[in-house]
C-alpha positions as CSV (number, residue, x, y, z in Angstrom):
1,X,52.4,26.0,-25.5
2,X,50.2,25.3,-22.5
3,X,51.1,28.2,-20.0
4,X,52.8,31.8,-20.0
5,X,53.5,34.9,-18.1
6,X,52.4,38.4,-19.1
7,X,54.6,41.1,-17.6
8,X,53.9,44.4,-17.3
9,X,56.9,47.0,-16.4
10,X,57.1,50.8,-15.9
11,X,60.2,52.6,-15.6
12,X,61.3,55.9,-14.2
13,X,61.3,58.4,-16.9
14,X,65.3,59.0,-16.6
15,X,65.9,55.2,-17.1
16,X,63.6,54.3,-19.7
17,X,66.1,54.1,-22.0
18,X,68.1,51.7,-19.8
19,X,65.1,49.5,-19.2
20,X,64.4,49.3,-22.8
21,X,68.3,48.3,-22.9
22,X,67.9,45.6,-20.8
23,X,65.0,44.2,-22.4
24,X,66.5,43.9,-25.9
25,X,69.6,42.4,-24.5
26,X,67.3,39.7,-22.4
27,X,66.2,38.3,-25.3
28,X,69.9,36.1,-25.4
29,X,69.2,35.0,-22.0
30,X,65.6,33.6,-23.2
31,X,67.2,31.8,-26.0
32,X,69.4,29.7,-23.6
33,X,66.4,28.8,-21.6
34,X,65.1,25.5,-22.9
35,X,61.6,25.6,-21.2
36,X,60.8,28.9,-22.8
37,X,59.1,28.4,-26.0
38,X,58.5,31.9,-26.8
39,X,59.6,35.1,-25.3
40,X,58.8,38.4,-26.5
41,X,59.7,41.8,-24.9
42,X,57.9,45.2,-26.3
43,X,57.4,48.9,-25.6
44,X,53.9,50.4,-24.7
45,X,54.7,53.6,-24.2
46,X,57.5,56.0,-23.3
47,X,58.3,54.3,-19.8
48,X,55.7,51.5,-19.8
49,X,56.8,47.9,-21.4
50,X,56.4,44.4,-21.4
51,X,57.3,40.8,-21.5
52,X,54.9,37.7,-22.8
53,X,56.5,34.4,-22.5
54,X,55.1,31.0,-22.9
55,X,55.8,27.7,-21.9
56,X,55.1,24.1,-22.5
57,X,54.7,23.1,-19.0
58,X,54.7,24.8,-15.2
59,X,57.9,23.1,-14.7
60,X,59.7,25.8,-17.5
61,X,57.9,28.9,-16.3
62,X,59.0,28.0,-13.1
63,X,62.3,27.8,-13.9
64,X,62.2,30.8,-16.2
65,X,60.9,32.5,-13.0
66,X,63.8,31.6,-11.0
67,X,66.2,32.8,-13.9
68,X,68.5,35.2,-14.9
69,X,66.2,37.6,-16.6
70,X,63.8,37.4,-13.4
71,X,67.1,38.3,-11.6
72,X,67.6,40.9,-13.7
73,X,64.0,42.3,-13.6
74,X,63.9,42.2,-9.9
75,X,67.3,44.0,-9.2
76,X,66.2,46.8,-11.9
77,X,63.2,47.6,-10.3
78,X,65.0,48.4,-6.8
79,X,66.0,51.5,-8.7
80,X,65.0,52.1,-12.1
81,X,61.2,51.0,-12.3
82,X,58.3,53.4,-10.3
83,X,56.8,50.1,-9.0
84,X,57.5,46.4,-8.7
85,X,57.1,44.4,-12.5
86,X,53.1,43.2,-12.3
87,X,53.6,39.5,-13.1
88,X,50.4,37.6,-14.2
89,X,50.5,33.8,-14.8
90,X,48.3,32.9,-17.6
91,X,47.1,30.0,-19.2
92,X,47.4,29.5,-22.7
93,X,43.8,29.0,-24.8
94,X,45.6,29.0,-28.1
95,X,48.5,30.1,-30.9
96,X,49.6,30.6,-33.9
97,X,53.1,30.5,-35.1
98,X,54.0,30.6,-38.4
């Protein structure tokens, strides 16, 4: 794994449970992406969520960014999020997976 994404998502309080459900459901989509090596969705607080994903190369990352999960997140941003998701492109320096 060489590159990744770290995404911070802030839901409107009244939509927090829907955003959580959307992220849980996105796991199935992530499993279908050949270029996505690792995918994690998490909840940091009542309304703050995040996603971390890792890819072997830039092509995998780009495919993910133009895929169904990103599209669903963009759609949710219009009504269910208090701000647009903050997406950071990261380079991975090391990883341990059991």
